[in-house]
SEDRENZA-106710 format. One record per residue (C-alpha): y, x, z; residue number from 1; residue in three letters. Coordinates in steps of 0.2 Angstrom, whole numbers, always signed. Layout:
<recs>
@north Y, east X, up Z, num NUM, residu ALA
...
</recs>
This chain:
<recs>
@north +532, east +269, up +138, num 1, residu UNK
@north +517, east +269, up +148, num 2, residu UNK
@north +516, east +283, up +161, num 3, residu UNK
@north +504, east +288, up +176, num 4, residu UNK
@north +508, east +298, up +190, num 5, residu UNK
@north +497, east +305, up +202, num 6, residu UNK
@north +501, east +312, up +220, num 7, residu UNK
@north +493, east +314, up +238, num 8, residu UNK
@north +481, east +329, up +234, num 9, residu UNK
@north +481, east +345, up +246, num 10, residu UNK
@north +469, east +355, up +255, num 11, residu UNK
@north +458, east +348, up +269, num 12, residu UNK
@north +444, east +355, up +278, num 13, residu UNK
@north +426, east +347, up +276, num 14, residu UNK
@north +424, east +329, up +284, num 15, residu UNK
@north +443, east +326, up +282, num 16, residu UNK
@north +452, east +313, up +272, num 17, residu UNK
@north +464, east +310, up +258, num 18, residu UNK
@north +472, east +297, up +249, num 19, residu UNK
@north +478, east +299, up +232, num 20, residu UNK
@north +489, east +287, up +222, num 21, residu UNK
@north +491, east +283, up +204, num 22, residu UNK
@north +509, east +275, up +199, num 23, residu UNK
@north +509, east +266, up +184, num 24, residu UNK
@north +524, east +261, up +174, num 25, residu UNK
@north +529, east +253, up +159, num 26, residu UNK
@north +514, east +241, up +160, num 27, residu UNK
@north +506, east +229, up +174, num 28, residu UNK
@north +490, east +236, up +182, num 29, residu UNK
@north +482, east +218, up +182, num 30, residu UNK
@north +481, east +221, up +162, num 31, residu UNK
@north +473, east +238, up +163, num 32, residu UNK
@north +458, east +245, up +169, num 33, residu UNK
@north +461, east +261, up +179, num 34, residu UNK
@north +449, east +275, up +182, num 35, residu UNK
@north +449, east +290, up +193, num 36, residu UNK
@north +442, east +305, up +186, num 37, residu UNK
@north +440, east +323, up +192, num 38, residu UNK
@north +436, east +340, up +184, num 39, residu UNK
@north +431, east +357, up +193, num 40, residu UNK
@north +432, east +373, up +187, num 41, residu UNK
@north +420, east +378, up +175, num 42, residu UNK
@north +412, east +359, up +175, num 43, residu UNK
@north +414, east +344, up +164, num 44, residu UNK
@north +426, east +330, up +169, num 45, residu UNK
@north +417, east +317, up +179, num 46, residu UNK
@north +420, east +297, up +181, num 47, residu UNK
@north +424, east +296, up +199, num 48, residu UNK
@north +428, east +277, up +201, num 49, residu UNK
@north +435, east +262, up +192, num 50, residu UNK
@north +444, east +246, up +196, num 51, residu UNK
@north +444, east +232, up +182, num 52, residu UNK
@north +460, east +225, up +178, num 53, residu UNK
@north +456, east +207, up +178, num 54, residu UNK
@north +444, east +205, up +190, num 55, residu UNK
@north +447, east +219, up +201, num 56, residu UNK
@north +429, east +224, up +200, num 57, residu UNK
@north +425, east +242, up +207, num 58, residu UNK
@north +413, east +256, up +201, num 59, residu UNK
@north +409, east +272, up +209, num 60, residu UNK
@north +399, east +288, up +204, num 61, residu UNK
@north +383, east +289, up +216, num 62, residu UNK
@north +391, east +305, up +224, num 63, residu UNK
@north +405, east +296, up +232, num 64, residu UNK
@north +398, east +280, up +236, num 65, residu UNK
@north +402, east +275, up +254, num 66, residu UNK
@north +414, east +289, up +255, num 67, residu UNK
@north +428, east +285, up +242, num 68, residu UNK
@north +436, east +267, up +240, num 69, residu UNK
@north +448, east +262, up +226, num 70, residu UNK
@north +460, east +249, up +227, num 71, residu UNK
@north +476, east +242, up +220, num 72, residu UNK
@north +493, east +236, up +225, num 73, residu UNK
@north +500, east +225, up +210, num 74, residu UNK
@north +517, east +224, up +219, num 75, residu UNK
@north +518, east +242, up +220, num 76, residu UNK
@north +510, east +245, up +204, num 77, residu UNK
@north +499, east +257, up +211, num 78, residu UNK
@north +481, east +262, up +213, num 79, residu UNK
@north +473, east +271, up +226, num 80, residu UNK
@north +458, east +283, up +231, num 81, residu UNK
@north +454, east +283, up +247, num 82, residu UNK
@north +443, east +298, up +251, num 83, residu UNK
@north +434, east +300, up +268, num 84, residu UNK
@north +420, east +313, up +273, num 85, residu UNK
@north +426, east +324, up +260, num 86, residu UNK
@north +414, east +339, up +255, num 87, residu UNK
@north +418, east +356, up +247, num 88, residu UNK
@north +410, east +349, up +231, num 89, residu UNK
@north +423, east +336, up +230, num 90, residu UNK
@north +436, east +350, up +226, num 91, residu UNK
@north +443, east +348, up +208, num 92, residu UNK
@north +457, east +343, up +199, num 93, residu UNK
@north +460, east +323, up +201, num 94, residu UNK
@north +466, east +312, up +186, num 95, residu UNK
@north +470, east +294, up +184, num 96, residu UNK
@north +468, east +285, up +169, num 97, residu UNK
@north +471, east +268, up +160, num 98, residu UNK
@north +464, east +257, up +146, num 99, residu UNK
@north +470, east +239, up +141, num 100, residu UNK
@north +456, east +227, up +148, num 101, residu UNK
@north +455, east +221, up +130, num 102, residu UNK
@north +446, east +237, up +126, num 103, residu UNK
@north +432, east +236, up +136, num 104, residu UNK
@north +428, east +225, up +152, num 105, residu UNK
@north +423, east +228, up +165, num 106, residu UNK
@north +430, east +245, up +168, num 107, residu UNK
@north +417, east +260, up +166, num 108, residu UNK
@north +415, east +278, up +171, num 109, residu UNK
@north +411, east +283, up +153, num 110, residu UNK
@north +423, east +273, up +144, num 111, residu UNK
@north +438, east +278, up +133, num 112, residu UNK
@north +453, east +278, up +142, num 113, residu UNK
@north +469, east +280, up +133, num 114, residu UNK
@north +482, east +285, up +144, num 115, residu UNK
@north +482, east +300, up +158, num 116, residu UNK
@north +491, east +307, up +171, num 117, residu UNK
@north +493, east +324, up +174, num 118, residu UNK
@north +483, east +327, up +188, num 119, residu UNK
@north +483, east +332, up +207, num 120, residu UNK
@north +472, east +345, up +215, num 121, residu UNK
@north +461, east +342, up +230, num 122, residu UNK
@north +453, east +357, up +238, num 123, residu UNK
@north +440, east +355, up +252, num 124, residu UNK
@north +439, east +370, up +262, num 125, residu UNK
@north +438, east +378, up +280, num 126, residu UNK
</recs>
C-alpha cells in the first residue's frame, strides 16, 4: 500500500531552519513526482516545491526560492525539504504528496497528486 509519512516539523524562531522528511513506502520514489504543500489557518493550500520522479527536476514557489531546497534520497526512499531563513509567514501544516510520473511530467505545483501524507506542523515565531 502506498504511504507517505512526514516528520521534522516544529517551533523555530524567525531566521531558523528545519528539515522536513517525507518517507515513502509501497512504491519507489524515482517513479513518482513528489510535491510539498502547505496550508495555513484560513488560507488555501499552496504548492511549495516539487521534484520530478524521472529527471529529478525541481520547482519552487517564488516566496521560498533561495530559502528552501527539495532533495531526494532513493536509497532511503525519502524526500526532504530543507527550509532556511524561515519567516513567520512560513507557518503552516506541511504535506507531501505523490503522483505517478506518467500522470504528468515534469512535476507541478498545481497538478493533481493522488496520495497524501498526514502533515507536519511548522511554526515560526519568536
